[in-house]
C-alpha positions as CSV (number, residue, x, y, z in Angstrom):
1,M,-2.3,8.7,-10.8
2,Y,0.0,9.2,-7.8
3,L,0.0,7.1,-4.6
4,I,0.8,8.0,-1.0
5,S,1.7,4.7,0.7
6,A,2.8,3.4,4.0
7,Y,6.0,1.3,4.3
8,F,6.9,-1.1,7.0
9,D,9.6,-2.1,9.4
10,K,12.4,-4.4,8.1
11,N,11.0,-7.7,9.4
12,T,7.5,-7.0,8.1
13,T,8.9,-5.9,4.7
14,E,11.0,-9.1,4.4
15,K,8.0,-11.3,5.3
16,L,5.7,-9.6,2.9
17,Q,8.4,-9.8,0.2
18,E,8.6,-13.6,0.9
19,Y,4.9,-13.9,0.3
20,I,5.2,-11.9,-2.9
21,C,8.0,-14.2,-4.1
22,K,6.1,-17.3,-3.0
23,I,3.0,-16.4,-4.9
24,A,5.0,-15.5,-8.0
25,E,6.7,-18.9,-7.9
26,A,3.5,-20.8,-7.3
27,S,1.3,-19.0,-9.7
28,G,3.8,-18.1,-12.5
29,N,2.7,-14.5,-12.3
30,S,5.7,-12.3,-11.5
31,F,4.1,-8.9,-12.1
32,M,5.1,-7.5,-8.7
33,L,8.7,-8.7,-9.1
34,D,9.0,-7.6,-12.7
35,N,7.8,-4.1,-11.9
36,N,9.8,-3.8,-8.7
37,V,6.7,-3.1,-6.6
38,P,7.8,-3.1,-2.9
39,P,5.5,-4.2,-0.1
40,H,3.4,-1.2,0.7
41,M,-0.1,-0.1,1.7
42,T,-1.6,2.6,-0.4
43,L,-3.2,5.3,1.9
44,T,-4.6,7.4,-0.9
45,A,-4.5,7.7,-4.7
46,I,-4.6,11.2,-6.3
47,E,-5.2,12.3,-9.9
48,A,-3.1,15.3,-10.7
49,R,-1.7,16.6,-14.0
50,S,1.8,16.7,-12.5
51,I,3.7,15.2,-9.5
52,D,5.1,18.7,-8.9
53,I,1.8,20.0,-7.5
54,L,1.8,17.2,-4.9
55,V,5.4,17.3,-3.7
56,P,5.3,20.5,-1.5
57,T,2.2,19.3,0.4
58,F,3.7,15.8,0.8
59,E,7.0,17.2,2.1
60,N,5.0,19.5,4.5
61,L,3.8,16.4,6.2
62,N,7.3,15.8,7.5
63,N,7.3,15.8,11.4
64,K,3.5,16.1,11.4
65,L,2.8,12.4,11.2
66,H,4.1,9.6,13.4
67,G,4.8,5.9,13.0
68,G,2.6,3.3,14.6
69,D,1.7,-0.3,15.0
70,I,-0.8,-2.3,12.9
71,S,-1.8,-6.0,12.8
72,I,-1.9,-7.7,9.4
73,I,-4.5,-10.3,10.1
74,S,-5.9,-11.8,6.9
75,V,-5.5,-12.5,3.2
76,G,-8.2,-11.5,0.7
77,Q,-9.0,-11.1,-3.0
78,F,-10.2,-8.4,-5.3
79,M,-11.7,-10.8,-7.8
80,P,-10.6,-11.8,-10.2
81,K,-7.0,-10.4,-10.4
82,V,-5.6,-9.3,-7.0
83,I,-4.6,-11.2,-3.8
84,Y,-3.7,-9.1,-0.8
85,A,-2.8,-9.1,2.9
86,A,-5.2,-7.0,5.1
87,P,-4.6,-5.2,8.3
88,Y,-7.1,-4.5,11.0
89,L,-8.2,-0.9,10.7
90,N,-7.1,0.4,14.1
91,Q,-7.3,4.0,15.3
92,Y,-3.7,4.7,14.3
93,L,-4.2,3.6,10.7
94,F,-7.6,5.4,10.5
95,N,-6.1,8.7,11.7
96,L,-3.0,8.4,9.4
97,Q,-5.1,7.9,6.3
98,Q,-7.5,10.6,7.3
99,D,-4.7,13.1,8.0
100,I,-3.1,12.4,4.6
101,C,-6.4,12.8,2.8
102,E,-7.1,16.1,4.6
103,A,-3.7,17.5,3.7
104,F,-4.3,16.9,-0.1
105,A,-8.1,17.6,-0.2
106,D,-7.9,21.2,-1.2
107,I,-5.2,21.2,-3.8
108,P,-6.6,22.7,-7.0
109,E,-6.9,20.5,-10.1
110,T,-6.5,17.3,-8.1
111,T,-8.9,14.5,-7.2
112,I,-8.6,11.9,-4.5
113,S,-9.9,8.5,-5.7
114,N,-13.3,7.6,-4.2
115,Y,-11.8,4.3,-3.2
116,Y,-9.1,5.9,-1.1
117,K,-11.1,8.4,1.0
118,P,-11.8,8.0,4.7
119,L,-14.7,5.6,5.3
120,S,-14.5,4.3,1.8
121,W,-11.0,2.8,1.9
122,L,-10.2,-0.9,2.3
123,P,-6.7,-1.1,3.6
124,H,-4.7,-3.8,1.9
125,I,-1.2,-4.8,0.9
126,T,-1.1,-6.2,-2.7
127,L,0.8,-9.4,-2.9
128,A,0.0,-10.2,-6.5
129,K,-2.0,-8.6,-9.3
130,T,-3.0,-9.2,-12.9
131,L,-3.7,-12.8,-11.9
132,N,-5.9,-15.0,-14.1
133,K,-8.3,-17.6,-12.6
134,D,-5.8,-20.4,-12.4
135,Q,-3.0,-18.2,-11.0
136,M,-5.5,-16.9,-8.3
137,A,-6.3,-20.5,-7.3
138,K,-2.5,-21.2,-6.9
139,A,-2.0,-18.0,-5.0
140,I,-4.7,-18.8,-2.6
141,M,-3.4,-22.3,-2.0
142,C,0.2,-21.1,-1.3
143,M,-1.1,-18.5,1.2
144,S,-3.1,-21.0,3.2
145,D,-0.4,-21.0,5.9
146,F,-0.6,-17.2,6.4
147,K,0.0,-16.1,10.0
148,E,-0.8,-12.7,11.5
149,L,2.0,-10.1,11.3
150,N,2.5,-7.4,13.9
151,A,3.9,-4.5,11.8
152,Q,5.2,-1.0,12.3
153,V,4.5,1.8,9.8
154,V,7.9,3.5,9.6
155,R,7.7,5.8,6.6
156,I,5.4,7.1,3.9
157,G,6.2,7.6,0.3
158,L,4.8,9.5,-2.7
159,A,5.1,7.5,-5.9
160,K,4.2,7.4,-9.5
161,V,2.6,4.3,-10.9
162,N,3.0,2.1,-14.0
163,P,5.9,1.5,-13.4
164,H,6.1,2.1,-9.7
165,Q,8.6,4.9,-9.0
166,D,9.2,6.5,-5.6
167,V,9.4,10.3,-5.8
168,S,9.7,11.3,-2.1
169,E,9.8,9.7,1.3
170,I,9.2,10.7,4.9
171,S,10.5,8.7,7.8
172,L,8.0,8.5,10.7
173,K,9.1,8.6,14.3
174,K,6.9,6.8,16.9
């Protein structure tokens, strides 16, 4: 499985990382820190037998996509193991995700995850994962002071998973 993810401006990244650290400390679950998972929002997930088949299409997106503004407005859960921050799905974010999916849709021997296709995608920024019931309760408590974040998407990346490893990045201009 390979991910194409959005990354944020410096201030947003720092604030999201603070939340990741705060949850890790409160819950005792440090999965995100132990695995060096940076604050990001997965735009699509692709099954492919090799990353090499994806890199040319990814790099071809350079100068075809642009950065944009999003509002991270809420905290949610994928029960029972994940707590995340959620942005409002605005037109910019919808178009970015759709453009990326379209670029990768026709590559032979690849499959885009059904959970990361346009109109079946729930945009989220994982703050903690692999939580048990008690850790989730602690994570929810420590996120009770969450405040909306106005963020900028400034780059996209192609990454391997388990462990997270960036393969290629594209800076996005506004």
